[in-house]
TORKEDO-826118 format. One line per 4 residues: number of its first residue (from 1); their letters; for each residue x, y, z of N, C-alpha, C, O. Coordinates in Angstrom, 2 decimals. Layout:
residues N
NUM	A	X,Y,Z,X,Y,Z,X,Y,Z,X,Y,Z  ...
end
This chain:
residues 71
1	MASR	108.84,72.03,-108.88,109.95,71.08,-108.97,111.16,71.68,-108.23,111.49,72.84,-108.44  111.78,70.93,-107.41,112.94,71.35,-106.64,114.23,71.28,-107.45,114.47,70.26,-108.10  115.05,72.26,-107.45,116.28,72.33,-108.21,117.45,71.83,-107.26,117.44,72.02,-106.05  118.39,71.22,-107.90,119.47,70.77,-107.08,120.56,71.83,-107.01,120.75,72.60,-107.95
5	SPTS	121.26,71.86,-105.90,122.33,72.73,-105.65,123.51,72.51,-106.51,123.78,71.36,-106.86  124.26,73.52,-106.87,125.47,73.22,-107.78,126.47,72.14,-107.08,127.10,71.28,-107.70  126.50,72.31,-105.80,127.44,71.35,-105.11,126.98,69.87,-105.28,127.83,69.00,-105.42  125.70,69.58,-105.26,125.16,68.26,-105.40,125.38,67.78,-106.89,125.66,66.61,-107.15
9	LQSM	125.23,68.72,-107.79,125.44,68.40,-109.25,126.80,68.11,-109.49,127.09,67.23,-110.31  127.75,68.79,-108.82,129.16,68.67,-109.06,129.60,67.28,-108.44,130.45,66.61,-109.03  129.06,66.88,-107.30,129.34,65.64,-106.66,128.87,64.51,-107.56,129.59,63.53,-107.78  127.58,64.66,-108.11,127.16,63.58,-109.05,128.02,63.58,-110.32,128.25,62.52,-110.89
13	GIIL	128.46,64.63,-110.73,129.34,64.67,-111.94,130.70,63.94,-111.64,131.26,63.20,-112.45  131.20,64.27,-110.27,132.56,63.49,-110.03,132.29,62.05,-109.98,133.02,61.27,-110.59  131.21,61.62,-109.26,130.86,60.22,-109.29,130.56,59.65,-110.65,130.88,58.48,-110.87  130.06,60.27,-111.46,129.83,59.73,-112.92,131.13,59.70,-113.66,131.37,58.77,-114.43
17	ALIG	132.02,60.70,-113.46,133.25,60.66,-114.21,134.10,59.44,-113.65,134.74,58.76,-114.45  134.10,59.17,-112.41,134.78,58.12,-111.90,134.30,56.79,-112.22,135.07,55.86,-112.44  132.93,56.66,-112.26,132.25,55.45,-112.84,132.77,55.19,-114.38,133.17,54.09,-114.76  132.73,56.22,-115.11,133.11,56.22,-116.47,134.56,55.69,-116.54,134.84,54.71,-117.24
21	LGLE	135.43,56.32,-115.82,136.80,55.79,-115.95,136.95,54.27,-115.53,137.66,53.46,-116.13  136.15,53.98,-114.39,136.22,52.54,-114.01,135.76,51.60,-115.08,136.36,50.56,-115.34  134.64,51.99,-115.71,134.10,51.14,-116.88,135.20,50.99,-118.03,135.49,49.90,-118.50  135.74,52.11,-118.39,136.75,52.05,-119.36,137.92,51.20,-119.04,138.46,50.50,-119.90
25	YWAY	138.33,51.28,-117.76,139.39,50.33,-117.28,139.02,48.85,-117.45,139.76,47.96,-117.87  137.70,48.75,-117.04,137.23,47.35,-116.90,137.04,46.62,-118.38,137.15,45.41,-118.57  136.76,47.56,-119.34,136.42,47.09,-120.65,137.97,46.89,-121.23,138.13,46.03,-122.10  138.98,47.58,-120.82,140.30,47.39,-121.20,140.76,46.01,-120.75,141.29,45.20,-121.51
29	QLSS	140.53,45.79,-119.48,140.87,44.39,-118.90,140.19,43.24,-119.60,140.81,42.24,-119.97  138.73,43.46,-119.79,137.97,42.43,-120.59,138.66,42.09,-121.98,138.80,40.95,-122.43  139.04,43.19,-122.56,139.46,42.96,-123.93,140.84,42.28,-124.06,141.31,41.83,-125.11  141.44,42.25,-122.82,142.74,41.48,-122.78,142.57,40.01,-122.33,143.55,39.26,-122.30
33	SLSA	141.33,39.60,-121.97,141.11,38.35,-121.58,141.32,37.27,-122.66,141.22,37.61,-123.84  141.61,35.98,-122.33,141.77,35.03,-123.32,140.55,34.80,-124.22,140.70,34.69,-125.44  139.30,34.74,-123.62,138.09,34.51,-124.36,137.85,35.64,-125.40,137.43,35.42,-126.54  138.17,36.92,-124.91,138.00,38.04,-125.83,139.08,38.05,-126.90,138.78,38.45,-128.02
37	QISN	140.18,37.70,-126.67,141.20,37.61,-127.60,140.79,36.58,-128.75,140.92,36.87,-129.94  140.30,35.38,-128.33,139.84,34.27,-129.11,138.77,34.86,-130.13,138.87,34.79,-131.35  137.72,35.45,-129.40,136.61,35.98,-130.17,137.12,37.06,-131.11,136.48,37.19,-132.16  138.10,37.81,-130.93,138.60,38.89,-131.74,139.19,38.16,-132.92,138.90,38.56,-134.05
41	VVTG	140.01,37.09,-132.75,140.63,36.42,-133.79,139.60,35.82,-134.74,139.71,35.92,-135.96  138.56,35.17,-134.14,137.61,34.48,-134.97,136.57,35.46,-135.71,136.24,35.27,-136.88  136.11,36.43,-134.99,135.18,37.26,-135.53,135.74,38.60,-136.12,135.11,39.24,-136.96  136.93,38.97,-135.64,137.58,40.25,-136.11,137.08,41.45,-135.40,137.51,42.56,-135.70
45	SDTD	136.16,41.27,-134.41,135.71,42.45,-133.54,135.71,42.17,-132.04,135.81,41.00,-131.64  135.60,43.11,-131.27,135.62,42.89,-129.68,134.11,42.20,-129.45,133.18,42.20,-130.25  134.17,41.65,-128.18,132.75,41.11,-127.72,131.84,42.26,-127.48,132.26,43.40,-127.30  130.61,41.94,-127.49,129.59,42.87,-127.13,129.76,43.47,-125.74,129.55,44.67,-125.58
49	EVIM	130.11,42.72,-124.78,130.32,43.10,-123.45,131.44,44.18,-123.38,131.25,45.16,-122.66  132.55,44.05,-124.07,133.59,44.91,-124.20,133.12,46.31,-124.77,133.43,47.39,-124.26  132.39,46.17,-125.82,131.95,47.44,-126.61,130.94,48.19,-125.64,130.99,49.41,-125.48  130.09,47.42,-125.04,129.08,48.21,-124.14,129.74,48.93,-122.99,129.40,50.07,-122.67
53	CYIG	130.76,48.20,-122.32,131.59,48.85,-121.35,132.31,50.19,-121.81,132.35,51.22,-121.13  132.82,50.02,-122.96,133.48,51.25,-123.62,132.49,52.33,-123.77,132.74,53.47,-123.37  131.44,52.05,-124.30,130.29,53.05,-124.65,129.76,53.64,-123.33,129.75,54.86,-123.12  129.30,52.70,-122.41,128.91,53.21,-121.10,129.85,54.05,-120.38,129.43,55.05,-119.81
57	GAVS	131.20,53.69,-120.34,132.28,54.35,-119.69,132.46,55.79,-120.40,132.66,56.78,-119.70  132.38,55.88,-121.74,132.53,57.14,-122.30,131.39,58.06,-122.07,131.59,59.26,-121.88  130.12,57.52,-122.07,128.90,58.35,-121.84,128.96,58.89,-120.45,128.75,60.08,-120.23  129.23,58.00,-119.46,129.27,58.42,-117.98,130.33,59.50,-117.79,130.06,60.51,-117.13
61	FVLG	131.49,59.32,-118.35,132.57,60.20,-118.22,132.25,61.54,-118.91,132.58,62.57,-118.32  131.69,61.58,-120.01,131.28,62.88,-120.60,130.27,63.57,-119.84,130.36,64.78,-119.62  129.17,62.76,-119.36,128.14,63.42,-118.65,128.71,63.94,-117.22,128.21,64.93,-116.70  129.66,63.30,-116.69,130.25,63.66,-115.40,131.00,64.94,-115.69,130.90,65.85,-114.87
65	IYLI	131.68,65.08,-116.69,132.49,66.37,-116.89,131.49,67.43,-117.17,131.67,68.57,-116.73  130.49,67.14,-117.85,129.45,68.22,-118.20,128.87,68.62,-116.79,128.80,69.82,-116.52  128.49,67.75,-115.97,127.87,68.23,-114.66,128.98,68.93,-113.78,128.65,69.83,-113.00  130.27,68.50,-113.90,131.24,69.14,-113.08,131.44,70.72,-113.56,131.62,71.62,-112.74
69	TRK	131.39,70.91,-114.90,131.81,72.24,-115.41,130.50,73.09,-115.65,130.62,74.21,-116.15  129.35,72.65,-115.35,128.23,73.42,-115.60,128.06,74.29,-114.51,128.32,73.93,-113.36  127.59,75.53,-114.81,127.45,76.56,-113.78,126.08,76.76,-113.32,125.84,77.60,-112.45
end
């Protein structure tokens, strides 16, 4: 099994961290939409799409940071 060079792992980590930040920003934008605010008032919680974007963004960001700092 071929191992990846540290440079390629760090590159993948940077990409994952940026994707994670992008998903977090997108989730923030989605939570500010009119339909999400109405859903929040009616149900008392965010929509599933917003929650999944927050979770996916957090996981991607943490994994990206792990790959960047891994030796």
